[in-house]
Backbone as a chain_set.jsonl record, in Angstrom:
{"seq": "XXXXXXXXXXXXXXXXXXXXXXXXXXXXXXXXXXXXXXXXXXXXXXXXXXXXXXXXXXXXXXXXXXXXXXXXXXXXXXXXXXXXXXXXXXXXXXXXXXXXXXXXXXXXXXXXXXXXXXXXXXXXXXX", "coords": {"N": [[-62.676, 68.402, -248.824], [-61.563, 67.478, -245.675], [-60.924, 64.268, -244.454], [-60.64, 61.948, -241.878], [-59.915, 58.687, -241.045], [-59.982, 56.239, -238.715], [-58.598, 53.047, -237.82], [-58.109, 49.656, -236.63], [-58.596, 49.267, -233.951], [-59.733, 47.338, -231.073], [-60.276, 44.443, -228.971], [-58.082, 43.48, -226.443], [-55.836, 41.613, -224.382], [-54.364, 42.573, -221.248], [-51.019, 43.657, -221.428], [-50.732, 43.008, -224.03], [-50.606, 43.947, -227.574], [-51.535, 46.486, -229.928], [-52.096, 47.979, -233.124], [-52.904, 51.03, -234.265], [-54.298, 52.753, -237.038], [-54.513, 55.629, -239.127], [-56.115, 56.93, -241.814], [-55.772, 59.556, -244.012], [-57.499, 61.91, -245.883], [-56.121, 64.175, -247.157], [-54.876, 66.594, -249.193], [-52.415, 67.852, -248.989], [-50.898, 66.362, -247.112], [-48.363, 66.047, -245.918], [-47.839, 68.519, -244.907], [-48.993, 68.802, -242.493], [-48.975, 68.558, -239.015], [-49.725, 65.712, -236.998], [-51.907, 64.045, -234.695], [-52.73, 61.863, -231.925], [-55.434, 61.255, -229.817], [-57.32, 60.31, -226.89], [-60.325, 59.095, -225.328], [-61.725, 58.094, -222.437], [-64.514, 56.365, -220.899], [-66.636, 58.622, -219.252], [-64.645, 60.442, -218.87], [-62.555, 63.264, -219.776], [-61.405, 64.081, -223.1], [-58.096, 63.172, -223.864], [-54.67, 63.934, -224.576], [-52.465, 61.844, -226.47], [-50.299, 61.263, -228.31], [-48.134, 62.942, -230.665], [-46.971, 63.952, -233.925], [-44.579, 65.491, -235.998], [-44.622, 67.324, -239.148], [-42.863, 66.1, -241.021], [-42.208, 63.909, -239.637], [-40.0, 64.029, -238.056], [-40.029, 64.935, -235.465], [-41.477, 64.032, -232.359], [-43.98, 63.738, -229.781], [-45.081, 62.714, -226.605], [-47.57, 61.787, -224.214], [-46.858, 61.371, -220.754], [-47.731, 58.926, -219.665], [-47.699, 57.026, -221.656], [-45.222, 56.892, -222.723], [-42.411, 55.077, -223.893], [-43.97, 52.89, -224.34], [-45.828, 53.333, -226.382], [-45.688, 54.145, -229.871], [-45.614, 56.638, -232.257], [-46.005, 57.092, -235.738], [-45.557, 58.047, -239.195], [-46.529, 57.9, -242.636], [-45.895, 59.646, -245.268], [-46.173, 59.244, -247.946], [-48.273, 57.554, -248.171], [-50.252, 58.827, -246.866], [-50.871, 58.29, -244.153], [-51.054, 57.83, -240.6], [-49.785, 56.169, -237.856], [-50.265, 54.408, -234.746], [-48.482, 52.572, -232.706], [-49.083, 50.393, -230.155], [-47.866, 49.021, -227.319], [-47.47, 46.697, -224.57], [-49.973, 47.015, -223.3], [-52.356, 48.397, -221.009], [-55.125, 48.055, -218.713], [-56.02, 50.643, -218.151], [-55.58, 51.964, -220.502], [-57.784, 51.676, -221.98], [-60.117, 53.082, -224.125], [-61.751, 55.34, -226.443], [-60.025, 56.006, -229.322], [-58.769, 58.76, -231.07], [-57.845, 60.206, -234.14], [-56.166, 63.132, -235.261], [-55.692, 66.141, -237.145], [-53.577, 68.94, -237.764], [-53.713, 72.317, -238.834], [-51.74, 74.047, -238.365], [-48.223, 74.87, -237.952], [-45.757, 72.579, -236.627], [-45.393, 72.657, -233.125], [-43.954, 71.77, -230.942], [-44.184, 70.824, -227.56], [-46.633, 71.985, -227.241], [-48.317, 70.807, -228.964], [-49.832, 69.031, -227.638], [-52.196, 70.086, -226.968], [-55.649, 70.079, -227.542], [-56.835, 72.108, -228.922], [-55.059, 72.817, -230.891], [-55.607, 71.37, -233.084], [-57.435, 70.737, -236.07], [-59.005, 69.048, -237.579], [-60.779, 66.039, -237.044], [-61.038, 62.51, -236.545], [-63.526, 59.847, -236.444], [-63.063, 58.055, -234.486], [-61.811, 55.071, -232.835], [-62.454, 52.138, -231.036], [-60.639, 50.971, -228.273], [-60.109, 48.329, -226.171], [-58.87, 47.066, -223.239], [-58.424, 44.216, -221.513], [-58.194, 42.954, -218.168]], "CA": [[-63.057, 68.171, -247.434], [-60.649, 66.58, -244.997], [-61.534, 63.141, -243.773], [-59.702, 61.096, -241.154], [-60.585, 57.436, -240.726], [-59.167, 55.379, -237.87], [-58.851, 51.607, -237.843], [-57.168, 48.865, -235.863], [-58.981, 49.067, -232.567], [-60.264, 46.028, -230.735], [-60.154, 43.932, -227.603], [-56.792, 42.822, -226.238], [-55.525, 41.389, -222.977], [-53.292, 43.393, -220.686], [-49.707, 43.209, -221.865], [-50.746, 42.801, -225.467], [-50.298, 45.054, -228.477], [-52.428, 46.848, -231.031], [-51.593, 49.04, -233.987], [-53.953, 51.858, -234.846], [-53.91, 53.473, -238.247], [-55.409, 56.712, -239.521], [-55.981, 57.296, -243.222], [-56.17, 60.954, -244.16], [-57.745, 62.424, -247.244], [-55.612, 65.552, -247.155], [-54.047, 66.715, -250.389], [-51.064, 68.255, -248.586], [-50.755, 65.652, -245.826], [-47.032, 66.253, -245.355], [-47.778, 69.86, -244.32], [-49.831, 68.817, -241.294], [-48.71, 67.727, -237.84], [-50.822, 64.802, -236.688], [-51.931, 63.639, -233.297], [-53.678, 60.874, -231.408], [-56.037, 61.542, -228.527], [-58.212, 59.243, -226.451], [-61.337, 59.471, -224.347], [-62.285, 56.981, -221.683], [-65.878, 56.662, -220.43], [-66.748, 59.509, -218.111], [-63.465, 61.301, -218.744], [-62.321, 64.184, -220.88], [-60.463, 63.649, -224.112], [-56.734, 63.495, -223.47], [-53.617, 63.78, -225.569], [-51.664, 60.633, -226.398], [-49.033, 61.415, -229.028], [-48.176, 63.805, -231.849], [-45.816, 63.82, -234.797], [-44.417, 66.662, -236.858], [-44.977, 67.19, -240.554], [-41.994, 65.139, -241.707], [-41.948, 62.791, -238.732], [-38.739, 64.189, -237.356], [-40.264, 65.232, -234.052], [-42.637, 63.406, -231.745], [-44.25, 64.125, -228.4], [-45.966, 61.737, -225.982], [-47.941, 61.98, -222.831], [-45.956, 60.567, -219.935], [-48.251, 57.593, -219.334], [-47.511, 56.074, -222.761], [-43.827, 56.888, -223.163], [-41.725, 53.776, -223.875], [-44.915, 51.818, -224.688], [-46.49, 53.666, -227.638], [-44.86, 54.814, -230.871], [-46.354, 57.255, -233.35], [-45.224, 57.178, -236.965], [-46.376, 58.478, -240.329], [-46.047, 57.61, -243.978], [-46.446, 60.742, -246.068], [-46.481, 58.746, -249.288], [-49.55, 56.854, -248.092], [-51.19, 59.663, -246.098], [-51.307, 57.562, -242.958], [-50.338, 57.984, -239.339], [-50.027, 54.981, -237.049], [-49.927, 54.404, -233.325], [-48.162, 51.237, -232.226], [-49.299, 50.37, -228.714], [-47.349, 47.799, -226.694], [-47.621, 46.595, -223.105], [-51.22, 47.706, -223.0], [-52.891, 48.285, -219.658], [-56.567, 48.329, -218.69], [-56.269, 52.092, -218.156], [-55.488, 52.463, -221.867], [-59.098, 51.51, -222.601], [-60.688, 54.368, -224.523], [-61.9, 55.58, -227.873], [-58.837, 56.715, -229.804], [-59.069, 59.661, -232.166], [-56.786, 60.799, -234.948], [-56.434, 64.543, -235.52], [-54.702, 66.843, -237.958], [-53.443, 70.354, -237.457], [-53.39, 73.217, -239.937], [-50.636, 74.89, -237.918], [-46.919, 74.227, -237.957], [-45.375, 71.876, -235.395], [-45.064, 73.598, -232.053], [-43.39, 71.069, -229.797], [-45.058, 70.274, -226.515], [-47.967, 72.584, -227.332], [-49.157, 69.94, -229.784], [-50.677, 68.224, -226.749], [-53.457, 70.797, -226.765], [-56.624, 69.711, -228.559], [-57.138, 73.306, -229.7], [-54.112, 72.957, -231.999], [-56.035, 70.48, -234.164], [-58.559, 71.286, -236.812], [-59.842, 67.978, -238.113], [-60.832, 64.875, -236.165], [-61.714, 61.322, -237.018], [-64.68, 59.397, -235.672], [-62.567, 57.282, -233.352], [-61.819, 53.61, -232.84], [-62.48, 51.667, -229.646], [-59.601, 50.074, -227.77], [-60.486, 47.787, -224.876], [-57.812, 46.229, -222.68], [-58.96, 43.446, -220.391], [-57.188, 42.611, -217.154]], "C": [[-62.132, 67.137, -246.819], [-61.417, 65.478, -244.296], [-60.431, 62.299, -243.142], [-60.455, 59.846, -240.722], [-59.623, 56.54, -239.964], [-59.561, 53.917, -238.046], [-57.836, 50.919, -236.932], [-57.516, 48.658, -234.408], [-59.524, 47.67, -232.332], [-60.087, 45.703, -229.279], [-58.836, 43.17, -227.477], [-56.575, 42.632, -224.737], [-54.391, 42.313, -222.527], [-51.94, 42.785, -221.051], [-49.603, 43.002, -223.36], [-50.466, 44.065, -226.258], [-51.427, 45.26, -229.489], [-51.744, 47.929, -231.847], [-52.763, 49.765, -234.607], [-53.417, 52.561, -236.088], [-54.96, 54.527, -238.564], [-55.108, 57.057, -240.974], [-56.563, 58.69, -243.41], [-56.365, 61.326, -245.621], [-57.399, 63.904, -247.258], [-54.632, 65.658, -248.306], [-52.6, 67.043, -250.033], [-50.743, 67.661, -247.221], [-49.433, 65.965, -245.158], [-46.851, 67.649, -244.766], [-48.452, 69.934, -242.955], [-49.252, 67.965, -240.17], [-49.95, 66.89, -237.543], [-50.748, 64.382, -235.232], [-52.923, 62.521, -233.041], [-54.131, 61.335, -230.023], [-56.898, 60.346, -228.136], [-59.189, 59.781, -225.42], [-61.922, 58.218, -223.73], [-63.678, 57.359, -221.199], [-65.858, 57.555, -219.192], [-65.58, 60.449, -217.922], [-63.35, 62.225, -219.95], [-61.344, 63.58, -221.883], [-59.06, 64.083, -223.703], [-55.756, 63.199, -224.6], [-52.855, 62.482, -225.353], [-50.294, 60.857, -227.044], [-49.234, 62.335, -230.222], [-46.891, 63.637, -232.639], [-45.775, 65.006, -235.749], [-44.658, 66.315, -238.329], [-44.154, 66.118, -241.276], [-41.695, 63.912, -240.849], [-40.676, 62.917, -237.927], [-38.864, 64.47, -235.873], [-41.525, 64.517, -233.589], [-42.779, 63.904, -230.31], [-45.278, 63.163, -227.844], [-46.396, 62.218, -224.611], [-47.134, 60.997, -221.987], [-46.429, 59.127, -219.744], [-48.036, 56.569, -220.454], [-46.074, 56.031, -223.272], [-43.223, 55.512, -222.963], [-42.676, 52.606, -224.144], [-45.554, 52.057, -226.058], [-45.495, 54.351, -228.57], [-45.745, 55.35, -231.981], [-45.438, 57.346, -234.565], [-46.151, 57.618, -238.088], [-45.695, 58.069, -241.633], [-46.666, 58.657, -244.906], [-46.746, 60.33, -247.502], [-47.854, 58.081, -249.318], [-50.616, 57.659, -247.36], [-51.75, 58.928, -244.882], [-50.444, 57.934, -241.754], [-50.752, 56.825, -238.437], [-49.666, 55.218, -235.591], [-49.724, 52.953, -232.907], [-48.231, 51.248, -230.704], [-48.87, 49.016, -228.164], [-47.582, 47.845, -225.186], [-48.882, 47.307, -222.637], [-51.719, 47.388, -221.601], [-54.385, 48.555, -219.703], [-56.877, 49.831, -218.736], [-56.055, 52.733, -219.529], [-56.822, 52.327, -222.61], [-59.741, 52.861, -222.872], [-61.051, 54.314, -225.997], [-60.725, 56.444, -228.3], [-59.186, 57.493, -231.068], [-57.792, 60.148, -232.843], [-57.164, 62.258, -235.223], [-55.326, 65.153, -236.353], [-54.72, 68.327, -237.64], [-53.113, 71.145, -238.715], [-52.232, 74.142, -239.597], [-49.32, 74.125, -238.003], [-46.659, 73.551, -236.606], [-44.918, 72.88, -234.347], [-44.698, 72.863, -230.779], [-44.446, 70.575, -228.826], [-46.474, 70.846, -226.579], [-48.889, 71.779, -228.246], [-49.988, 68.993, -228.942], [-52.039, 68.87, -226.534], [-54.421, 70.489, -227.897], [-56.975, 70.9, -229.46], [-56.198, 73.54, -230.87], [-54.559, 72.172, -233.231], [-57.343, 70.948, -234.778], [-59.503, 70.229, -237.375], [-59.691, 66.748, -237.22], [-61.52, 63.707, -236.862], [-62.865, 60.948, -236.11], [-64.28, 58.532, -234.482], [-62.659, 55.782, -233.56], [-61.668, 53.124, -231.412], [-61.315, 50.723, -229.369], [-60.017, 49.638, -226.375], [-59.402, 46.819, -224.419], [-58.373, 45.533, -221.457], [-57.84, 43.05, -219.436], [-57.074, 41.114, -216.959]], "O": [[-61.938, 66.054, -247.37], [-62.425, 65.723, -243.633], [-59.428, 61.98, -243.78], [-61.515, 59.939, -240.103], [-58.586, 56.131, -240.486], [-60.703, 53.598, -238.376], [-56.842, 51.516, -236.519], [-56.807, 47.945, -233.698], [-59.748, 46.912, -233.275], [-59.787, 46.57, -228.458], [-58.519, 42.319, -228.309], [-57.079, 43.409, -223.927], [-53.576, 42.765, -223.331], [-51.746, 41.571, -220.99], [-48.507, 42.838, -223.896], [-50.137, 45.111, -225.698], [-52.157, 44.335, -229.843], [-50.923, 48.692, -231.337], [-53.525, 49.187, -235.383], [-52.24, 52.914, -236.167], [-56.148, 54.338, -238.3], [-53.986, 57.428, -241.317], [-57.697, 58.965, -243.018], [-55.505, 61.083, -246.468], [-58.273, 64.765, -247.358], [-53.668, 64.896, -248.383], [-51.671, 66.573, -250.69], [-50.363, 68.376, -246.293], [-49.387, 66.134, -243.94], [-45.806, 67.934, -244.182], [-48.484, 70.993, -242.329], [-49.057, 66.764, -240.353], [-51.077, 67.31, -237.805], [-49.68, 64.364, -234.621], [-53.831, 62.272, -233.834], [-53.328, 61.745, -229.185], [-57.171, 59.473, -228.96], [-58.928, 60.772, -224.738], [-62.532, 57.393, -224.41], [-63.995, 58.544, -221.096], [-65.158, 57.279, -218.219], [-65.519, 61.177, -216.931], [-63.962, 61.999, -220.994], [-60.563, 62.687, -221.555], [-58.853, 65.21, -223.253], [-55.989, 62.34, -225.45], [-52.624, 62.063, -224.219], [-49.26, 60.666, -226.405], [-50.346, 62.491, -230.727], [-45.859, 63.235, -232.1], [-46.807, 65.463, -236.241], [-44.869, 65.156, -238.686], [-44.695, 65.327, -242.049], [-41.01, 62.989, -241.29], [-40.313, 62.0, -237.19], [-37.918, 64.268, -235.112], [-42.506, 64.412, -234.325], [-41.834, 64.418, -229.713], [-46.246, 62.826, -228.526], [-45.678, 62.958, -223.938], [-46.773, 59.918, -222.456], [-45.611, 58.21, -219.67], [-48.178, 55.368, -220.222], [-45.745, 55.231, -224.148], [-43.499, 54.851, -221.962], [-42.241, 51.455, -224.174], [-45.795, 51.112, -226.809], [-44.581, 55.044, -228.123], [-46.531, 54.611, -232.574], [-44.249, 57.638, -234.44], [-47.373, 57.568, -237.955], [-44.476, 57.918, -241.712], [-47.834, 58.549, -245.28], [-47.503, 61.01, -248.196], [-48.516, 58.048, -250.355], [-51.76, 57.218, -247.247], [-52.954, 58.951, -244.625], [-49.275, 58.298, -241.884], [-51.94, 56.545, -238.282], [-48.876, 56.1, -235.256], [-50.687, 52.198, -232.772], [-47.527, 52.013, -230.045], [-49.449, 47.987, -228.51], [-47.855, 48.9, -224.614], [-48.853, 48.101, -221.696], [-51.537, 46.287, -221.082], [-54.868, 49.211, -220.626], [-57.892, 50.236, -219.302], [-56.321, 53.923, -219.7], [-56.965, 52.81, -223.733], [-59.892, 53.682, -221.968], [-60.703, 53.369, -226.705], [-60.465, 57.491, -227.707], [-59.803, 56.971, -231.997], [-56.797, 60.458, -232.187], [-58.341, 62.578, -235.396], [-54.169, 64.737, -236.278], [-55.757, 68.891, -237.29], [-52.332, 70.7, -239.556], [-51.791, 74.929, -240.435], [-49.303, 72.899, -238.11], [-47.258, 73.902, -235.59], [-44.168, 73.814, -234.633], [-45.075, 73.269, -229.679], [-45.458, 69.991, -229.214], [-47.408, 70.258, -226.033], [-50.093, 72.032, -228.302], [-50.777, 68.221, -229.487], [-52.938, 68.247, -225.969], [-54.072, 70.616, -229.071], [-57.363, 70.72, -230.615], [-56.485, 74.357, -231.745], [-53.958, 72.295, -234.298], [-58.226, 71.477, -234.102], [-60.678, 70.508, -237.616], [-58.608, 66.463, -236.71], [-62.447, 63.885, -237.653], [-63.15, 61.637, -235.13], [-65.081, 58.308, -233.575], [-63.467, 55.289, -234.348], [-60.843, 53.643, -230.66], [-61.047, 49.798, -230.137], [-60.25, 50.472, -225.5], [-59.061, 45.873, -225.128], [-58.753, 46.18, -220.481], [-56.697, 42.839, -219.843], [-56.274, 40.657, -216.142]]}, "num_chains": 1, "name": "protein.A"}
């Protein structure tokens, strides 16, 4: 059974940084593209970033480009999201997700491409 566990959320002031981590209990972790999504109160879940199986390709939503960086360590079965220059509008519950499909470029922004989801970690950015 696949399990994804996020950590690293918290409260930070605007302009600050946080690093989220997702630990995956997937036997063949390196075969799975991974993604981060977020959901703010009263809003739909939205795509944040995705990374290909080997980490050679990444994709970001426009609002986080140049501020967030997604990375993975296939030896440790982890995927991280480094978030810099945080803004109040980044406040949300952040979810890690894994896909059973091969990397498909920009289409990895679609939540339907992912098969397993974590429980989420809260990120709150104060102004």
